[in-house]
C-alpha positions as CSV (number, residue, x, y, z in Angstrom):
1,M,8.6,3.1,-69.2
2,K,6.0,0.5,-68.4
3,L,2.6,0.5,-66.8
4,Y,2.3,-1.5,-63.6
5,Y,-0.7,-2.4,-61.3
6,G,-0.3,-3.7,-57.8
7,G,-0.3,-3.1,-54.1
8,F,-1.2,-4.9,-50.9
9,G,-4.6,-6.5,-50.2
10,E,-7.4,-4.2,-51.3
11,Y,-5.1,-1.3,-51.8
12,N,-4.0,-1.4,-55.4
13,E,-2.7,1.4,-57.7
14,F,-1.5,2.0,-61.2
15,V,2.0,3.4,-61.6
16,V,4.4,4.1,-64.5
17,A,8.0,3.0,-63.9
18,D,11.1,1.7,-65.7
19,S,11.4,-1.5,-63.7
20,E,9.5,-3.7,-61.3
21,E,11.5,-2.5,-58.3
22,Q,10.7,1.2,-59.1
23,A,7.1,0.3,-59.5
24,I,7.0,-1.4,-56.0
25,L,8.6,1.7,-54.5
26,K,6.1,4.0,-56.2
27,V,3.1,1.9,-55.2
28,G,4.3,1.8,-51.6
29,I,4.5,5.6,-51.6
30,K,1.1,6.0,-53.3
31,I,-0.7,3.7,-50.7
32,N,1.3,5.3,-47.9
33,A,2.8,2.0,-46.8
34,P,6.2,1.4,-48.3
35,F,7.0,-1.2,-45.6
36,L,4.3,-3.7,-46.7
37,P,5.1,-6.6,-49.0
38,I,3.9,-5.1,-52.2
39,T,3.5,-7.0,-55.5
40,V,3.1,-5.5,-58.9
41,K,2.2,-6.8,-62.3
42,E,3.1,-5.3,-65.7
43,I,0.1,-4.4,-67.8
44,R,0.8,-4.9,-71.5
45,L,-2.7,-5.3,-72.9
46,V,-6.1,-3.6,-72.2
47,D,-9.1,-5.0,-73.9
48,G,-6.8,-6.5,-76.6
49,F,-4.9,-3.2,-77.3
50,K,-1.2,-2.9,-76.6
51,I,0.0,-0.2,-74.2
52,A,3.0,1.7,-75.5
53,V,4.9,4.8,-74.3
54,E,4.9,7.4,-77.0
55,L,7.2,10.4,-76.7
56,G,5.9,13.4,-78.6
57,E,6.6,17.1,-78.9
58,K,3.6,18.1,-76.9
59,P,3.2,17.0,-73.3
60,F,0.1,15.1,-72.3
61,I,-0.4,17.3,-69.2
62,T,-1.0,21.0,-69.7
63,T,0.0,23.5,-67.2
64,C,-1.9,26.6,-66.1
65,D,-0.8,29.8,-64.4
66,V,-1.4,29.9,-60.7
67,K,-1.2,33.1,-58.8
68,T,0.9,32.9,-55.7
69,I,-0.4,34.9,-52.7
70,E,2.3,36.7,-50.8
71,A,2.2,36.7,-47.1
72,E,1.6,40.5,-47.0
73,E,-1.5,40.2,-49.2
74,V,-3.4,38.1,-46.7
75,E,-4.2,39.4,-43.3
76,I,-5.2,36.8,-40.9
77,T,-6.8,37.9,-37.7
78,A,-7.7,35.5,-35.0
79,E,-9.5,36.9,-32.1
80,K,-9.1,35.1,-28.8
81,T,-12.2,34.7,-26.7
82,L,-11.8,35.5,-23.1
83,R,-13.2,33.2,-20.5
84,H,-14.6,34.7,-17.3
85,C,-15.0,33.1,-13.9
86,K,-18.6,33.5,-12.7
87,K,-17.5,33.6,-9.0
88,C,-14.6,36.2,-9.1
89,D,-12.7,38.6,-11.4
90,F,-10.5,35.9,-13.0
91,T,-10.3,35.9,-16.9
92,C,-8.2,33.8,-19.3
93,D,-8.2,32.7,-22.9
94,N,-8.3,28.9,-22.4
95,Q,-11.1,26.7,-21.1
96,G,-8.7,24.3,-19.5
97,I,-7.1,27.1,-17.4
98,L,-10.5,28.3,-16.4
99,M,-11.5,24.8,-15.3
100,K,-8.3,24.5,-13.3
101,H,-9.1,27.8,-11.7
102,Y,-12.5,26.6,-10.7
103,S,-11.2,23.4,-9.1
104,E,-8.4,25.2,-7.2
105,K,-10.2,28.5,-6.1
106,H,-13.8,27.5,-6.0
107,P,-14.0,23.8,-5.0
108,K,-17.5,22.2,-4.8
109,G,-19.1,22.7,-1.4
110,D,-18.0,26.3,-1.0
């Protein structure tokens, strides 16, 4: 595994990959533009210190327990607001339908 830095234009990212081709694919996915001509460069030194992959017994990333919420636990209620015509008894739940009703049933000048 090697550390690569690259991208396209101002959009550059760091990725870890086995080869330059994999790094190009990962950078393309990361910047959400895999179709662009992406270039990457392997990073071997940072401030004079060598970068090396070290495999140990403990992972670098720790995991935590996440409680999953079942669909039955959460009750979502969405109340639809009714729209009323000011000139007749017409009601609906959509502003667009109400505007269409006004233009068809109550044209200007009536």
